[in-house]
Residue frames as qw, qx, qy, qz and C-alpha x, y, z in Angstrom:
[[0.854, 0.044, 0.519, -0.002, -4.53, 13.81, 21.55],
 [0.712, 0.340, 0.431, 0.437, -4.02, 14.48, 17.85],
 [0.384, -0.120, 0.084, 0.912, -2.12, 17.30, 16.23],
 [0.084, 0.691, 0.223, -0.683, -3.17, 20.84, 15.49],
 [0.517, 0.729, 0.367, 0.258, -4.19, 22.60, 12.37],
 [0.447, -0.400, 0.052, 0.798, -1.35, 24.86, 11.57],
 [0.312, 0.916, 0.243, -0.067, -1.77, 28.34, 9.97],
 [0.586, -0.292, 0.291, 0.698, 1.30, 29.36, 7.91],
 [0.251, 0.803, -0.041, -0.540, 2.01, 32.17, 5.71],
 [0.832, 0.553, 0.004, 0.050, 2.95, 31.69, 2.05],
 [0.207, 0.813, -0.483, 0.250, 6.48, 33.24, 2.82],
 [0.535, -0.488, 0.641, -0.253, 6.97, 30.95, 5.76],
 [0.921, 0.213, 0.302, -0.123, 5.84, 27.94, 3.67],
 [0.677, 0.704, -0.172, 0.125, 8.38, 28.71, 0.97],
 [0.133, 0.763, -0.539, 0.332, 11.32, 29.37, 3.25],
 [0.395, -0.471, 0.685, -0.391, 10.80, 26.99, 6.11],
 [0.678, -0.051, 0.700, -0.219, 9.06, 23.91, 4.97],
 [0.575, 0.574, -0.352, -0.465, 9.62, 23.59, 1.28],
 [0.189, 0.356, -0.912, -0.079, 11.52, 20.36, 1.70],
 [0.263, 0.112, 0.865, -0.413, 8.56, 18.67, 3.60],
 [0.566, 0.415, 0.240, -0.670, 5.56, 19.85, 1.64],
 [0.359, 0.074, 0.866, 0.341, 4.31, 17.37, -0.82],
 [0.298, 0.712, 0.630, -0.085, 1.47, 19.58, -1.98],
 [0.099, -0.608, 0.143, 0.774, 3.34, 22.41, -3.49],
 [0.584, 0.592, 0.497, 0.248, 2.10, 23.49, -7.01],
 [0.346, 0.715, 0.028, 0.607, 4.59, 26.11, -8.12],
 [0.289, 0.174, -0.440, 0.832, 6.05, 28.83, -5.84],
 [0.239, -0.089, 0.386, -0.887, 3.81, 29.35, -2.90],
 [0.123, 0.301, 0.944, -0.053, 1.27, 26.68, -3.89],
 [0.002, -0.574, -0.606, -0.551, -0.84, 29.47, -5.54],
 [0.329, -0.751, -0.459, 0.343, -1.09, 31.56, -2.50],
 [0.248, 0.821, 0.018, 0.513, -0.68, 35.28, -2.39],
 [0.378, 0.192, -0.531, 0.734, 1.60, 37.05, 0.08],
 [0.261, -0.209, 0.408, -0.850, 0.06, 37.29, 3.46],
 [0.753, -0.116, -0.277, -0.586, -2.48, 34.68, 2.84],
 [0.420, -0.375, 0.769, -0.303, -2.83, 31.48, 5.00],
 [0.638, 0.159, -0.663, -0.358, -3.19, 27.87, 4.31],
 [0.829, -0.347, 0.242, -0.365, -4.58, 24.95, 6.21],
 [0.332, 0.549, -0.767, -0.006, -2.26, 22.12, 6.84],
 [0.943, -0.238, 0.090, -0.215, -2.52, 18.37, 7.68],
 [0.017, -0.619, 0.785, -0.032, 0.21, 16.10, 8.74],
 [0.945, 0.024, 0.152, -0.290, 0.03, 12.43, 7.81],
 [0.168, 0.657, -0.727, -0.110, 2.25, 9.50, 7.13],
 [0.742, -0.149, 0.625, -0.190, 2.87, 5.76, 7.01],
 [0.816, 0.256, 0.513, 0.074, 2.36, 3.31, 4.03],
 [0.096, -0.458, 0.511, 0.721, 4.55, 3.63, 0.96],
 [0.345, 0.338, 0.854, 0.195, 2.03, 1.58, -1.08],
 [0.221, 0.829, 0.512, 0.036, -0.30, 4.55, -1.65],
 [0.329, -0.586, 0.031, 0.740, 2.37, 7.18, -1.61],
 [0.219, 0.050, 0.512, 0.829, 2.27, 8.04, -5.41],
 [0.120, -0.651, -0.639, -0.391, -1.52, 8.59, -5.39],
 [0.361, -0.788, -0.357, 0.349, -1.44, 10.57, -2.07],
 [0.351, -0.305, 0.180, 0.867, 1.28, 12.84, -3.54],
 [0.057, 0.307, 0.615, 0.724, -1.00, 13.43, -6.51],
 [0.280, -0.720, -0.626, -0.105, -3.96, 14.08, -4.33],
 [0.453, -0.579, -0.225, 0.640, -2.02, 16.44, -2.19],
 [0.201, -0.097, 0.295, 0.929, -1.14, 18.65, -5.12],
 [0.116, -0.457, -0.683, -0.558, -4.70, 18.58, -6.49],
 [0.387, -0.692, -0.592, 0.145, -6.32, 19.19, -3.18],
 [0.373, -0.444, -0.089, 0.809, -4.07, 22.18, -2.43],
 [0.068, 0.069, 0.424, 0.900, -4.93, 23.79, -5.70],
 [0.295, -0.494, -0.641, -0.508, -8.66, 23.28, -5.27],
 [0.569, -0.707, -0.408, -0.097, -9.12, 23.76, -1.55],
 [0.110, 0.756, -0.379, 0.522, -5.90, 25.43, -0.37],
 [0.810, -0.522, 0.212, -0.162, -5.16, 22.62, 2.15],
 [0.335, 0.648, -0.682, 0.046, -1.55, 21.56, 2.37],
 [0.961, -0.224, 0.034, -0.159, -0.83, 17.89, 3.19],
 [0.017, 0.676, -0.734, 0.061, 2.51, 16.78, 4.50],
 [0.980, -0.056, 0.056, -0.185, 2.60, 12.92, 3.80],
 [0.017, -0.665, 0.747, -0.005, 5.83, 11.22, 4.80],
 [0.906, 0.123, -0.361, -0.183, 6.10, 7.65, 3.48],
 [0.154, -0.600, 0.714, -0.326, 7.70, 5.45, 6.23],
 [0.313, -0.007, -0.949, -0.043, 5.81, 2.07, 6.17],
 [0.562, -0.512, -0.447, -0.472, 2.53, 0.97, 7.55],
 [0.666, -0.407, -0.492, 0.386, 3.96, 0.02, 11.01],
 [0.289, -0.062, -0.187, 0.937, 5.24, 3.58, 11.36],
 [0.227, -0.368, -0.350, -0.831, 2.01, 4.94, 10.25],
 [0.672, -0.504, -0.530, -0.116, 0.18, 2.95, 12.95],
 [0.601, -0.302, -0.403, 0.621, 2.71, 4.13, 15.50],
 [0.137, 0.108, -0.019, 0.984, 2.61, 7.74, 14.62],
 [0.433, -0.503, -0.387, -0.639, -1.22, 7.77, 14.93],
 [0.704, -0.493, -0.485, 0.160, -1.06, 6.01, 18.32],
 [0.521, -0.226, -0.250, 0.784, 1.63, 8.52, 19.42],
 [0.032, 0.887, 0.374, -0.270, -0.47, 11.51, 18.19],
 [0.325, -0.474, 0.320, 0.753, 2.19, 12.84, 15.81],
 [0.016, 0.079, 0.647, 0.758, 0.00, 12.80, 12.80],
 [0.503, 0.100, 0.141, -0.847, -3.57, 13.90, 11.97],
 [0.924, 0.149, 0.146, -0.320, -4.05, 10.59, 10.22],
 [0.356, -0.443, 0.790, 0.230, -1.90, 7.61, 9.43],
 [0.767, 0.368, -0.272, -0.450, -1.98, 5.18, 6.50],
 [0.376, -0.311, 0.873, -0.015, -1.46, 1.44, 6.53],
 [0.568, 0.218, -0.625, -0.488, -2.06, -1.39, 4.07],
 [0.444, -0.147, -0.874, 0.133, -2.48, -3.90, 6.99],
 [0.519, -0.688, -0.225, -0.454, -5.37, -3.43, 9.35],
 [0.228, -0.609, 0.560, -0.513, -4.38, -2.94, 12.98],
 [0.508, -0.054, -0.853, 0.108, -3.82, -6.07, 14.91],
 [0.531, -0.719, -0.426, -0.141, -5.74, -6.53, 18.14],
 [0.609, -0.423, -0.205, 0.639, -2.60, -5.42, 20.15],
 [0.270, 0.106, 0.199, 0.936, -2.17, -2.36, 17.99],
 [0.291, -0.618, -0.432, -0.589, -5.80, -1.35, 18.19],
 [0.609, -0.678, -0.393, 0.125, -5.91, -1.74, 22.01],
 [0.503, -0.308, -0.122, 0.798, -2.74, 0.42, 22.46],
 [0.082, 0.305, 0.300, 0.900, -4.09, 3.04, 20.18],
 [0.422, -0.661, -0.510, -0.354, -7.42, 3.07, 22.09],
 [0.607, -0.531, -0.358, 0.470, -5.55, 3.76, 25.32],
 [0.377, -0.144, 0.061, 0.913, -4.13, 6.83, 23.77],
 [0.157, 0.136, -0.122, -0.971, -7.09, 8.28, 21.89],
 [0.638, 0.240, 0.467, -0.563, -10.08, 5.94, 21.84],
 [0.778, 0.298, 0.549, 0.070, -11.54, 3.87, 18.95],
 [0.143, -0.460, 0.537, 0.693, -9.87, 4.01, 15.51],
 [0.734, 0.555, 0.211, -0.330, -11.53, 4.03, 12.09],
 [0.446, -0.179, 0.689, 0.543, -10.09, 2.35, 9.05],
 [0.488, 0.710, 0.153, -0.485, -11.06, 4.17, 5.85],
 [0.734, 0.174, 0.503, 0.421, -10.30, 2.51, 2.54],
 [0.108, 0.796, -0.120, -0.584, -8.62, 5.05, 0.18],
 [0.519, 0.581, -0.474, -0.410, -7.30, 2.99, -2.71],
 [0.921, -0.059, 0.385, -0.001, -6.53, -0.53, -3.99],
 [0.384, 0.762, -0.460, -0.246, -3.73, -1.84, -6.01],
 [0.971, 0.135, -0.181, 0.080, -1.57, -4.84, -7.25],
 [0.464, -0.717, 0.492, 0.169, 1.56, -5.90, -5.63],
 [0.766, 0.560, -0.298, -0.107, 3.82, -6.78, -8.65],
 [0.858, -0.313, 0.303, 0.271, 6.48, -9.41, -8.64],
 [0.353, 0.881, -0.304, -0.077, 9.60, -7.75, -10.24],
 [0.901, -0.182, 0.299, 0.258, 12.70, -9.62, -11.33],
 [0.144, 0.837, -0.442, -0.290, 16.07, -9.11, -13.07],
 [0.744, -0.050, 0.634, 0.203, 16.77, -11.92, -15.49],
 [0.098, 0.521, -0.456, -0.715, 18.37, -11.07, -18.77],
 [0.297, 0.153, -0.730, -0.596, 16.50, -12.08, -21.95],
 [0.126, -0.400, -0.904, 0.081, 13.40, -13.22, -20.04],
 [0.149, -0.187, -0.057, -0.969, 10.88, -10.36, -20.68],
 [0.668, -0.215, -0.205, -0.682, 7.83, -12.53, -19.86],
 [0.130, 0.214, -0.912, 0.324, 8.31, -14.62, -16.79],
 [0.714, -0.390, -0.289, -0.505, 5.43, -16.74, -15.43],
 [0.108, 0.207, -0.836, 0.496, 5.28, -17.91, -11.79],
 [0.582, -0.474, -0.604, -0.268, 2.76, -19.60, -9.46],
 [0.459, -0.756, 0.180, -0.430, 2.00, -18.79, -5.82],
 [0.942, -0.311, 0.087, 0.086, 3.57, -22.13, -4.62],
 [0.747, 0.371, -0.047, 0.550, 6.76, -21.53, -6.61],
 [0.063, 0.770, -0.129, 0.621, 6.97, -17.98, -5.31],
 [0.702, -0.660, 0.154, -0.219, 6.59, -19.21, -1.71],
 [0.942, -0.131, 0.063, 0.302, 9.34, -21.85, -2.20],
 [0.490, 0.640, -0.085, 0.586, 11.60, -19.12, -3.56],
 [0.194, -0.766, 0.225, -0.571, 11.22, -17.10, -0.37],
 [0.853, -0.469, 0.158, -0.165, 11.50, -20.19, 1.82],
 [0.087, -0.723, 0.668, 0.152, 14.79, -20.91, 0.16],
 [0.765, 0.006, 0.643, -0.040, 13.75, -24.14, -1.38],
 [0.675, 0.612, 0.296, 0.286, 14.15, -22.88, -4.98],
 [0.380, -0.767, 0.148, 0.495, 17.54, -21.13, -5.44],
 [0.312, -0.217, 0.570, 0.729, 18.26, -21.16, -9.18],
 [0.450, 0.414, -0.064, -0.789, 16.40, -19.51, -12.00],
 [0.494, 0.258, -0.710, -0.430, 16.55, -22.76, -14.00],
 [0.319, -0.064, 0.854, -0.406, 14.92, -24.84, -11.36],
 [0.018, -0.231, -0.879, -0.417, 12.54, -27.34, -12.92],
 [0.022, 0.643, 0.679, -0.354, 9.57, -25.94, -10.94],
 [0.132, 0.694, 0.019, -0.707, 10.12, -22.48, -12.68],
 [0.002, 0.272, -0.733, -0.623, 11.09, -23.97, -16.03],
 [0.114, 0.345, 0.923, 0.130, 7.85, -25.95, -16.26],
 [0.168, 0.787, 0.484, -0.344, 5.91, -22.86, -16.11],
 [0.162, 0.832, -0.255, -0.465, 8.08, -21.24, -18.86],
 [0.851, 0.084, 0.488, 0.173, 8.53, -23.99, -21.38],
 [0.625, 0.719, 0.200, 0.231, 9.33, -21.78, -24.27],
 [0.035, -0.942, 0.273, -0.194, 12.05, -19.86, -22.37],
 [0.801, 0.115, -0.427, 0.403, 15.53, -20.77, -21.56],
 [0.462, -0.874, 0.037, -0.148, 16.18, -19.80, -18.01],
 [0.368, 0.637, -0.578, 0.353, 19.83, -19.26, -16.75],
 [0.785, -0.284, -0.462, 0.298, 21.63, -21.45, -14.23],
 [0.122, 0.506, -0.228, 0.823, 21.79, -18.30, -11.98],
 [0.230, -0.250, -0.731, 0.592, 21.32, -17.79, -8.30],
 [0.196, -0.757, -0.470, -0.409, 17.93, -16.32, -7.25],
 [0.250, 0.048, -0.449, 0.856, 18.35, -13.32, -4.88],
 [0.233, -0.734, -0.600, -0.216, 14.99, -12.77, -3.10],
 [0.144, 0.217, -0.218, 0.940, 14.49, -9.35, -1.50],
 [0.300, -0.692, -0.657, 0.004, 11.92, -8.20, 1.15],
 [0.139, -0.867, -0.005, -0.479, 11.02, -5.00, 3.05],
 [0.444, 0.185, -0.617, 0.623, 13.43, -4.33, 5.82],
 [0.175, -0.116, 0.408, -0.888, 10.86, -2.37, 7.92],
 [0.308, 0.363, 0.798, -0.369, 7.32, -3.07, 9.13],
 [0.129, 0.204, -0.458, -0.855, 5.35, -2.89, 5.89],
 [0.657, 0.317, 0.379, -0.570, 1.84, -3.23, 4.64],
 [0.628, 0.508, -0.471, -0.354, 3.03, -4.37, 1.31],
 [0.153, 0.292, -0.932, 0.151, 4.74, -7.21, 3.06],
 [0.458, 0.131, 0.674, -0.564, 1.50, -7.96, 4.92],
 [0.758, 0.424, -0.001, -0.495, -0.38, -8.28, 1.49],
 [0.457, 0.520, -0.713, -0.110, 2.49, -10.30, -0.02],
 [0.006, 0.231, -0.923, 0.307, 2.63, -12.68, 2.90],
 [0.599, 0.186, 0.438, -0.644, -1.07, -12.89, 3.30],
 [0.736, 0.468, -0.299, -0.386, -1.16, -14.22, -0.31],
 [0.380, 0.429, -0.818, 0.058, 1.68, -16.67, 0.23],
 [0.290, -0.111, 0.821, -0.479, -0.03, -18.22, 3.39],
 [0.720, 0.316, 0.203, -0.583, -3.13, -18.87, 1.15],
 [0.760, 0.522, -0.315, -0.226, -1.21, -20.76, -1.43],
 [0.529, 0.408, -0.692, 0.274, 1.45, -22.48, 0.71],
 [0.777, -0.567, -0.243, -0.129, 0.79, -24.48, 3.74],
 [0.771, -0.046, -0.209, 0.599, 4.50, -24.51, 4.51],
 [0.221, 0.407, -0.062, 0.884, 4.77, -20.77, 4.33],
 [0.529, -0.635, -0.179, -0.533, 1.69, -20.44, 6.55],
 [0.857, -0.427, -0.260, 0.123, 3.21, -22.73, 9.14],
 [0.723, -0.055, -0.107, 0.680, 6.86, -21.36, 9.03],
 [0.248, 0.154, 0.050, 0.955, 6.34, -17.67, 8.30],
 [0.011, 0.682, 0.661, -0.313, 2.62, -16.62, 8.43],
 [0.199, 0.750, 0.335, 0.535, 1.06, -13.37, 7.43],
 [0.455, -0.697, -0.226, 0.506, 2.59, -10.29, 8.96],
 [0.212, 0.976, -0.010, -0.054, 4.16, -6.87, 8.25],
 [0.050, 0.772, -0.633, 0.032, 7.62, -8.07, 8.80],
 [0.967, 0.078, -0.231, -0.078, 8.76, -11.63, 7.71],
 [0.194, -0.787, 0.565, -0.151, 11.52, -12.01, 10.35],
 [0.826, -0.205, 0.521, -0.073, 11.45, -15.71, 10.15],
 [0.777, 0.626, -0.060, 0.030, 12.76, -15.71, 6.51],
 [0.676, -0.485, 0.367, 0.416, 16.37, -16.84, 6.14],
 [0.482, -0.119, 0.533, 0.686, 18.92, -15.50, 3.61],
 [0.234, 0.772, 0.509, 0.301, 16.50, -12.90, 2.18],
 [0.338, 0.105, -0.055, 0.934, 17.93, -9.46, 1.61],
 [0.067, -0.778, -0.563, 0.271, 16.03, -6.53, 3.19],
 [0.247, 0.276, 0.223, 0.902, 15.49, -3.12, 1.55],
 [0.037, 0.476, 0.518, -0.710, 13.56, -0.12, 2.87],
 [0.392, 0.539, 0.109, -0.738, 10.45, 0.98, 1.12],
 [0.784, 0.489, 0.380, -0.044, 8.87, -0.02, -2.17],
 [0.381, 0.889, -0.253, -0.026, 11.38, 2.25, -3.89],
 [0.263, -0.688, 0.677, 0.000, 14.22, 0.47, -2.16],
 [0.742, 0.072, 0.666, 0.018, 13.14, -2.92, -3.34],
 [0.645, 0.739, 0.183, -0.063, 12.65, -1.58, -6.85],
 [0.178, 0.890, -0.418, -0.029, 16.08, -0.12, -6.93],
 [0.479, -0.444, 0.757, 0.030, 17.77, -3.23, -5.58],
 [0.768, 0.281, 0.575, 0.007, 16.09, -5.48, -8.15],
 [0.537, 0.842, -0.013, -0.042, 16.82, -3.13, -10.99],
 [0.144, 0.841, -0.517, 0.064, 20.54, -3.02, -10.11],
 [0.400, -0.430, 0.803, -0.099, 21.10, -6.67, -9.12],
 [0.579, 0.231, -0.643, -0.446, 21.01, -9.50, -11.68],
 [0.405, -0.068, -0.905, 0.108, 19.14, -12.52, -10.34],
 [0.120, 0.047, 0.547, -0.827, 17.09, -10.48, -7.94],
 [0.260, -0.461, -0.705, -0.472, 13.34, -10.86, -7.33],
 [0.043, -0.116, -0.516, 0.847, 11.09, -8.70, -5.15],
 [0.009, -0.664, -0.737, -0.127, 7.61, -7.35, -4.58],
 [0.086, -0.170, -0.107, 0.976, 6.41, -3.73, -4.95],
 [0.357, 0.652, 0.428, -0.515, 3.29, -1.69, -5.46],
 [0.673, 0.462, 0.484, 0.315, 2.67, -1.64, -9.24],
 [0.210, 0.976, 0.045, 0.032, 3.29, 2.01, -9.63],
 [0.397, -0.736, 0.498, 0.230, 6.96, 1.60, -8.46],
 [0.687, 0.057, 0.641, 0.338, 7.50, -1.15, -10.98],
 [0.487, 0.749, 0.391, 0.221, 6.04, 0.88, -13.85],
 [0.016, 0.991, -0.119, -0.061, 7.93, 4.08, -13.02],
 [0.371, -0.650, 0.613, 0.255, 11.18, 2.13, -12.95],
 [0.726, 0.460, -0.362, -0.361, 10.35, 0.03, -16.07],
 [0.216, -0.377, 0.895, -0.102, 11.28, -3.20, -14.32],
 [0.468, -0.024, -0.748, -0.471, 9.96, -6.42, -15.74],
 [0.602, -0.190, 0.377, -0.678, 6.83, -7.87, -14.16],
 [0.034, -0.032, 0.994, 0.103, 6.03, -11.56, -13.73],
 [0.625, -0.152, -0.391, -0.658, 2.67, -12.99, -14.74],
 [0.260, -0.186, 0.830, -0.457, 1.12, -14.96, -11.77],
 [0.369, -0.239, -0.845, -0.305, -1.20, -17.98, -12.11],
 [0.404, -0.287, 0.256, -0.830, -4.37, -17.05, -10.28],
 [0.526, -0.053, 0.696, -0.485, -7.02, -19.12, -8.47],
 [0.772, 0.458, 0.154, -0.412, -8.74, -19.90, -11.65],
 [0.816, 0.037, 0.468, 0.336, -5.52, -21.25, -13.25],
 [0.483, 0.819, 0.192, 0.244, -5.05, -18.24, -15.56],
 [0.563, -0.187, -0.073, 0.802, -1.76, -16.25, -15.77],
 [0.052, 0.928, 0.333, 0.155, -2.51, -12.71, -15.21],
 [0.468, 0.277, -0.177, 0.820, -0.20, -9.58, -15.23],
 [0.182, -0.563, -0.516, 0.620, -0.70, -6.90, -12.58],
 [0.067, 0.350, 0.325, 0.876, -2.82, -3.97, -13.58],
 [0.278, -0.025, 0.353, -0.893, -5.49, -1.69, -12.28],
 [0.697, 0.022, -0.352, -0.624, -8.20, -3.68, -14.14],
 [0.662, 0.025, -0.744, 0.085, -6.92, -6.96, -12.77],
 [0.091, 0.017, -0.651, 0.754, -6.92, -5.44, -9.20],
 [0.478, -0.025, 0.056, -0.876, -10.51, -4.27, -9.65],
 [0.742, 0.017, -0.556, -0.374, -11.54, -7.73, -10.67],
 [0.463, 0.002, -0.781, 0.419, -9.95, -9.19, -7.61],
 [0.113, -0.036, 0.439, -0.891, -11.64, -6.69, -5.41],
 [0.638, -0.032, -0.220, -0.737, -15.04, -7.27, -6.84],
 [0.762, -0.074, -0.635, -0.104, -14.77, -10.97, -6.15],
 [0.419, 0.022, -0.700, 0.578, -13.08, -10.69, -2.68],
 [0.217, -0.146, 0.298, -0.918, -15.53, -8.04, -1.26],
 [0.757, -0.149, -0.216, -0.598, -18.32, -10.65, -1.52],
 [0.721, 0.004, -0.675, 0.157, -16.49, -13.32, 0.29],
 [0.645, -0.733, -0.217, -0.023, -16.34, -13.80, 4.09],
 [0.014, -0.862, 0.461, -0.208, -13.52, -12.14, 5.98],
 [0.798, 0.157, -0.575, 0.094, -10.81, -14.75, 6.69],
 [0.713, -0.481, -0.382, 0.338, -10.18, -13.78, 10.34],
 [0.279, -0.908, 0.026, 0.312, -8.10, -11.29, 12.27],
 [0.072, -0.287, -0.322, 0.899, -7.04, -8.55, 11.76],
 [0.156, -0.205, -0.492, -0.832, -9.79, -8.02, 9.10],
 [0.425, -0.560, -0.695, -0.153, -12.65, -9.13, 11.41],
 [0.372, -0.397, -0.422, 0.725, -11.48, -6.55, 14.01],
 [0.047, 0.383, -0.042, -0.922, -12.58, -3.49, 11.91],
 [0.556, 0.681, 0.421, -0.223, -15.41, -2.42, 9.56],
 [0.542, 0.830, -0.086, -0.105, -14.44, -1.87, 5.89],
 [0.126, -0.653, 0.721, 0.195, -11.23, -3.86, 6.00],
 [0.928, 0.281, 0.075, -0.232, -10.80, -6.75, 3.48],
 [0.484, -0.360, 0.705, 0.374, -8.32, -9.40, 2.30],
 [0.610, 0.647, -0.057, -0.454, -8.17, -9.14, -1.48],
 [0.025, 0.530, -0.810, -0.250, -5.53, -11.80, -2.17],
 [0.072, -0.016, 0.986, 0.150, -5.96, -15.03, -4.04],
 [0.509, 0.328, 0.315, -0.731, -9.53, -13.95, -5.12],
 [0.596, 0.290, 0.745, 0.079, -11.60, -15.93, -7.51],
 [0.448, 0.819, 0.123, -0.338, -12.32, -15.08, -11.14],
 [0.841, 0.220, 0.239, 0.433, -10.35, -15.64, -14.35],
 [0.355, 0.772, 0.009, 0.527, -9.42, -11.90, -14.66],
 [0.491, -0.865, 0.054, -0.087, -8.34, -11.39, -11.09],
 [0.418, 0.571, -0.579, 0.404, -4.64, -10.73, -10.28],
 [0.754, -0.354, -0.552, 0.045, -3.82, -12.72, -7.16],
 [0.495, -0.314, -0.368, 0.722, -1.75, -10.32, -5.00],
 [0.040, -0.661, -0.267, -0.700, -4.05, -7.23, -4.46],
 [0.374, -0.350, -0.595, 0.619, -4.26, -5.04, -1.39],
 [0.087, -0.854, -0.370, -0.354, -6.11, -2.05, -0.01],
 [0.355, 0.135, -0.352, 0.856, -4.73, 0.94, 1.70],
 [0.354, -0.734, -0.577, -0.053, -6.47, 2.62, 4.57],
 [0.015, -0.565, 0.229, -0.793, -6.41, 6.02, 6.22],
 [0.548, -0.403, -0.688, 0.253, -6.54, 5.41, 9.99],
 [0.055, -0.424, 0.154, -0.891, -7.87, 8.12, 12.33],
 [0.031, -0.169, -0.794, 0.584, -9.56, 8.36, 15.63],
 [0.086, -0.584, -0.763, -0.265, -13.31, 8.44, 15.89],
 [0.237, -0.917, -0.260, 0.189, -13.08, 11.60, 18.02],
 [0.587, 0.273, 0.081, 0.758, -10.91, 14.41, 16.74],
 [0.184, -0.483, -0.256, 0.817, -10.14, 17.96, 17.90],
 [0.357, 0.801, 0.448, -0.175, -12.47, 20.51, 16.26],
 [0.073, 0.859, -0.266, -0.430, -9.55, 22.51, 14.85],
 [0.048, -0.417, 0.808, 0.414, -8.26, 19.65, 12.75],
 [0.461, 0.227, 0.853, -0.093, -11.10, 17.14, 12.34],
 [0.555, 0.698, 0.292, -0.344, -13.19, 18.94, 9.78],
 [0.205, 0.759, -0.506, -0.356, -10.02, 19.47, 7.63],
 [0.169, -0.254, 0.945, 0.115, -9.04, 15.82, 7.70],
 [0.508, 0.381, 0.741, -0.217, -12.58, 14.63, 7.08],
 [0.479, 0.775, 0.005, -0.412, -13.02, 17.00, 4.14],
 [0.164, 0.628, -0.685, -0.330, -9.82, 15.81, 2.56],
 [0.252, -0.089, 0.963, 0.016, -10.59, 12.09, 3.09],
 [0.555, 0.548, 0.506, -0.368, -14.18, 12.58, 1.66],
 [0.401, 0.779, -0.254, -0.410, -12.66, 14.10, -1.34],
 [0.068, -0.505, 0.844, 0.171, -10.06, 11.36, -1.68],
 [0.374, 0.086, 0.922, -0.057, -12.56, 8.52, -1.63],
 [0.496, 0.691, 0.469, -0.238, -14.88, 10.12, -4.17],
 [0.427, 0.886, -0.106, -0.147, -13.52, 12.78, -6.56],
 [0.232, -0.713, 0.644, 0.149, -9.91, 11.62, -5.93],
 [0.765, 0.005, 0.644, 0.016, -10.68, 8.21, -7.25],
 [0.635, 0.761, 0.012, -0.133, -10.46, 9.60, -10.84],
 [0.165, 0.817, -0.552, -0.039, -6.69, 9.51, -10.52],
 [0.771, -0.307, 0.552, -0.083, -6.48, 5.90, -9.57],
 [0.879, 0.351, 0.298, 0.125, -6.25, 4.10, -12.95],
 [0.507, 0.817, -0.179, 0.209, -3.85, 6.56, -14.51],
 [0.119, -0.715, 0.636, -0.266, -1.45, 5.94, -11.59],
 [0.521, 0.156, -0.838, -0.044, -1.99, 2.20, -11.79],
 [0.237, -0.006, 0.735, -0.636, -4.36, 1.93, -8.74],
 [0.134, -0.386, -0.862, -0.299, -7.81, 0.54, -8.74],
 [0.270, -0.365, 0.020, -0.891, -10.65, 2.87, -7.95],
 [0.217, 0.069, 0.852, -0.471, -12.88, 2.01, -4.94],
 [0.051, -0.440, -0.838, -0.319, -16.21, 0.55, -5.87],
 [0.233, -0.487, -0.131, -0.832, -19.11, 3.16, -5.60],
 [0.717, -0.514, -0.429, -0.194, -20.78, 1.11, -2.87],
 [0.728, -0.272, -0.315, 0.544, -17.60, 1.15, -0.81],
 [0.203, 0.301, -0.021, 0.932, -17.16, 4.88, -1.37],
 [0.470, -0.596, -0.301, -0.577, -20.67, 5.35, 0.18],
 [0.801, -0.472, -0.344, 0.134, -19.73, 3.33, 3.27],
 [0.562, 0.017, -0.209, 0.800, -16.58, 5.38, 3.71],
 [0.090, -0.483, -0.116, -0.863, -18.60, 8.59, 3.63],
 [0.653, -0.600, -0.325, -0.329, -20.90, 7.28, 6.24],
 [0.749, -0.353, -0.326, 0.455, -18.06, 6.40, 8.59],
 [0.339, 0.198, -0.062, 0.918, -16.42, 9.92, 8.00],
 [0.264, -0.574, -0.267, -0.728, -19.68, 11.47, 8.75],
 [0.761, -0.527, -0.368, -0.083, -19.89, 9.72, 12.08],
 [0.603, 0.070, -0.378, 0.699, -16.61, 11.17, 13.43],
 [0.342, -0.867, -0.356, 0.059, -17.12, 13.28, 16.55],
 [0.317, 0.603, -0.218, 0.699, -15.41, 16.54, 17.28],
 [0.638, -0.634, -0.396, 0.183, -14.39, 17.17, 20.87]]
């Protein structure tokens, strides 16, 4: 059903798979000639990729388990798990009913394990405007094509002390099936009835017109950085690493908030106590919509990334995957804030451990 645990020598590792291994720490990953290393294959969401790369290096150093994580988008992560080409996938959007049913025909019930949370930053390229303010309805109208110039009165009214240029807005979205898009569109459906009716929440906003598509969070970041007038959405770490200006968003409480790990934690604390809004969140345990949460300190576009894996796993790979994920949702959370993610609340960490302990080996 799901892949195998590979045993590879240090020499083979260096010569044959150096381009794929994300967990190298120096030559040979700290192994001595002739030794062996356990290896996991995973892939999917680009949203958590920076922290997963960090975890892979640390976990290899501590436990000598090498993790190949290929960022390809949440839709690909779900598809690869279903096809059995990865030991676990990652997605920022919980499986839909159809995706879950298809996966179950291949390998049985699927678990969603929260691994990290973070802000989806709105990045923009407008000269001499370092502190742009936006609201959810205005952002929705930009993507709906109703607001097309940066000096539109709706934007200008939120930025009264700034002179905005009479320049075309170039909105950009993810070209592939994306969990970041799912988080972004989930937010816009909550603040814009028109967006809800015409586009809806999904991993791919095919119904949008005249919106440029770019692959991956890094693709959107690069496009916005290099195209004057552009606006897009990326996981916060991608914006920070590229030093692209970030917009402040007016939250549910009416406060303008910048994306940050702390603002994401505030949103999560508020959202985790609220009822689930419906599918796909109600289809799975431990899946949550964190967008447009209450509270004065909450950033309004926050999402959660999940590792997805089957409830039954082969004995040669299951314990290795379980061990890594247990480490990631506990000790690994110490890396969250330095990398601009929000750590999982302790109560949620405990629930993740309980789910992982229930995995059966067959």
